[in-house]
N, C-alpha and C positions, 0 to 999 in steps of 0.2 A: 503494500500500500504506500502511496505518496506520503511523504513526512507531513505536508501541509494538510492533506485530508486527514490524515490521523489525528492532528492536532484539533481540528474543528469537531471531530467525532468524539475525541477525549472530552472536549468542553462539553458536549452534549451530554456525555454520560455522567460528568461531574454534577452539572446542574440537576439532571434527574435524580442523582444519589443523595443531593445536598451536601456535597463536598465544597468547601470553601475554596474558590478557584479565581484567578484574574488573568486577563490579556496584558501584554505590553507589545505595542507595535510601534516601529519606526515611522514617525511623521515627517521629519526633516533631518537632513544629513548633509554636512559640509565638511569638506576636506578629505583626508585619507584616514578611514576608521575600518577597524576589522569586523564589519558586519555588511550584509547585503541591504540594499535600499529598500527591499520588500521584506525584511527580517520581521518575525512575529515569534512571540513565546507565550506559551500558557503554563502557568505555575498553580500548584495547589498548596494549600496550608499544611498538608501532611507530607510535603516533600516531592510530590509529583512534578514532572517539567517535560514539556514538548517544545521542540523548536529551540532558537537561540536568537539571542540579539548580540552576539560578540564574545561571550565567555569572559573569563577573568572576573576581576573585582568590579568592573561595570555591570556585568550580569548579576553579581551578587546583590549589588546595590539597587538594581532595578527590580530584581525579584521582591526585595524588601518593600520597595516603593509601591510595586503592583498589589502586594498583599495588604499594604496599609490602607488601600482603597476599600476594603471590605469593612473597615471601620466606619468610614465616611459614607459609604455607600454610593459615592459619586466618582466620575472620571476626571483625570487631570492629566496636565502635560508636565513631562519632567525633562530636564536638560542635563547633559554629561558632556564634559570636555576632556578629551585625552590629549595631553601634551608631555613635553619632556619632564616635567615636574612629576607628573603622575606614573611616568613608565620608568623612572629611575634615572640612573646617570649613564644610561647607554647611549645617549645622543641619537636616538633613532630618529629619522626624518618624519614618521607618520604623526598625525595628530589632526584634530577637528573637533567639531561639535555635532552632537546629535540629540534631538528632541524625540521623546517617546510618548505615545498616548497609552495611558495606563487605565484600566477600566476593571471594576469587580464584576464578576459573574454571578449577579443576584437577581432575583425576582421570578415571575411566574414560569410555568412550564413552557410557555410559548418560546422562551429564549432557548431551552433545549431543542425544540423543533427547529428554530432558525439555526442553530449551529449544525445540527444534522443535515440540513438541506444544503448548507454550504459545503460540508465535508462531502456529500454524495455529489454534488456538482463537480468539485474538483476530480473525484474519481472517474466520473463519466465524462471528462473533458467538456464541460459545460462552462462557459463563461459567467461570472457572478458579479454582483455588486452590493456592497454592504456599506450601510450608512449607520452611524451612531451619533446621536446628539451630543453636543458638547456640554450642555447643562441638562442635569436631571432634576428638576424641582418636584416632580411626583413620581420618582423611580426611574428604572431604566427605559430609554426610549431608543429604539434599535429597529432596522429594516433591512432585509435581505431580498434581492431580486434575482431570480434564476429563470431566463426565458420570460415567459408572460407570468410566471407565478411569483407570489410575494409572501414573506412571512415577517409580520411585525411583532414588536414587543413595545407595550405602552403606546405613548403617541408617536411611534416611528412610522407609521403610514405616510405621514406628510413629508417625511425627509427627502425622498427622491424626486418630489415634484419639481424642485428647481436644482437639485444637486446632481445634475448630470455630469459624467466625465468629459468636459468639453476639450477638444485638442488644445486649444490655447492655454486653457489652465494646466493640462497635463505636461504641456512642454516647458512651462515656468516651473512646474513642480520637480521634473527630473530630465533636465537638458541632455544628461549623458548616458542615459540608461533606456534601452530598448523596451524593457518591461514597464508596465504601467504599475507605479508605486502609489501608495496611499497619500492622501493630502487632505487639507482642511479647506472646506468650501465656506468662506466666511458669510456668503449670502444666505446659505442654507443653514448656517451655525451647526455644521455637522462635519464628522471625520469620515471621509469617503475611502473605501478599500475597494478598488476595481480588481477583480481577480480573473485574469486572462486563462483561456484553457491551456492545460499542460501541451507542451510541444511533444509531437509524436515521432518516435524512432522506430522504423521498420527494419528489422535486421533479417535478411534473406540468407539462412544458413545457421544451423544451431551446432556447429561445431565447436572445436575448443574456444577460439576466439569469439564466436558469436555468443557462446554462453556467458564468457566474461564480459562482453560488451553489454548483454542485457543486464547483469547483476550490477555493474558499475553505473550504467546510463539511468537505471531506476533510481538509484540512490542520489544521482545528481539532478533529478526532478523531471526526467522525460518519461512519457507515457510509452511503454516499450511493447512491441509486438514482435514476436519471432516467429518466422516461417520456415519450415522444413517438410520434406515429404517423407522423412524417417522418424516414426515414432519412438524409435529407441534413442534418438537424440533430443527430439522436440518433446519433451514432457516435463510435467510439473517438478519432479524430482531434481532434474538437472537445471531447470530454469524457474527457481522459486520466486525470483523478483519480477518475472515478466508479467505485464497486465494482461496480454493475450497471447496464447500459443496456438499456432495454426499449423495443423499436420496435413498438407495438401500439395498438390502439384502447383509449382510456382506459376505456371501458366494461369490456371483457374483463379488463384488469389489476385493476380494483377488484373485480370478481367473485371474484378469487383471493386478494388481499391481506387479511390480518388484521392489524390495528393494535393494538399494546400501548401501556402507558404510557410506554415509553421511545421511542415513535415520533413523529417529527415530520413533518407533512404541509404542503406548500405548493402552492397552486394558481397557477401562473405561466403559462398556456397563452396561445395566441394569439387566444382568443376568449371573449366574455362566457358564451356558452352552455356552452362546456367547464368554464369555471371553476365556473358555477353548479352544473352537474351534479357536478363534484368535491365541492364543498362540500355538497351535499345527501347524497352517500353517505358523507362521512366526519364529518360534524358529530356523528352518534350514535355514532361509533366509539370505541374504547378509547385512541385516539391522546392523548399527553398535550399535543400542540400542533397545532392547525390553523389555518393561515393563507392569506390570499389577497393576491396581489400587486396594487397598484392603488390609485386615489384613493378618497376619501371618496364622491364622487359615483358612481363605479363601483360601490362597496358598496350605495349607497342603491338603485340600479337593480336589482342583483341580489337584495338582500334583499326588495324588494317582490315580485319575481317568485317567489322561493322560499317567502315566506309565503302567496302567493296559490295556490301549488302544495301546500301543506298542511304546510310545515315549520315546526315550533315555534318562534316567535320567542324564546322562552327559551333554546333549544338554540343558537341563532344567536349569542347574547351570548358564547359561548365561542370563537368565530372571531375571530382577529386579522386586522383588516383596516383601515386600511392596515398594513403590517408594516415593522419596522425601528426602530431607534433614531434619534431626530432628530439627524442630522448635517448636514442640508442636503444630502443626496446627490441626484445627478442623473444621473450616467453609470451604465451597468450595474455596472461594477466597484465604484463607490461604493454603490450600491443594496446589493450583495452584502454589503459590509462592514457596512452597518448592519444587515441582516437576521440575517446569522450572529452579529452582536454581541447581538442580542436571543435567539437560540437559546442562545448561550453562557451567557447571564445567567440564562435559565430552567433549563439544565441544572445550573449551579453554584449558583444561589441559591435557584431554585424560584419566582421571581415575574418575569413579564415587565415590562418597563417601558412607559410611555404610548407609544402608537404615533405615527407621525408621517405626515401626508400628503404631506410633500414626500420622504420617505425611500424611498418605493417607488411612484413614480407611473407608472413605465413597465412595459412587458413586455419 
């Protein structure tokens, strides 16, 4: 299960069970800080914790501040600054300021239903928007929207009427990040969390590297589909982290799948002919990333065959092969690290690095 989905589902369980719990979410972030722009954490008074807002002493302080809202019953913003004075005499260059929105998970059972709806939306790759009122004069006020359905807590129904994630607002809120981060909508007096659907990675081939890719990519926040025509390789025992396992001929799967900009496709099968067919079928798709595992020599052989079959050489230029960041990777696990690093770079920064012949030479 995706870690962000698990966080929301754990919040639902805490509310239902009456466990004292609180959220801490990054609202504004400036400078070089050890947390993601969309970082979120759930903590419970009995020591439970899901997610992270950076770790270390900062996270310990934020945990205490989040749990302190259980006493007041109201949300608030807290600010933390990381600089040389706080990190010791190592003269590190990182530093900056982060503001977090901390809120208690208190109130009616509707809050549990809202949290569960958001968690399930993340699991199903559905975009969602969560709005939380900045002031709670009469208790919690929160609203989640998934598709055309809404889940409201208190007076939350009004929150998204004007608090829409407008492009201009989002651009000001996160100029250097491709993902939509949370922000404050002053007009609506609400804290808005736009949740985009998970990027999807489809790995064709459940061999040694394919299995390692599935495990690591799922941990890195991708919705992972593994496709192979051999059930002795494509099964839940070997691929525990995959969201979907498809045991079927590659051709049949490609007839059904439609790839969008947030799709990542990797050909990592056991044979050149299979990889060639997958590239031929996906090179003209809408997928944001198409890559093939293997060496430069393998690429040259397959590219010649594809061009002879009528595939546009210009279209083939968008295919990444070899794939992976150059870390001198050799084992299946090392290759998976290098490849997932490339995928994360594209997802976060929008530009893949130069590929490496050594980082993906095995199947």
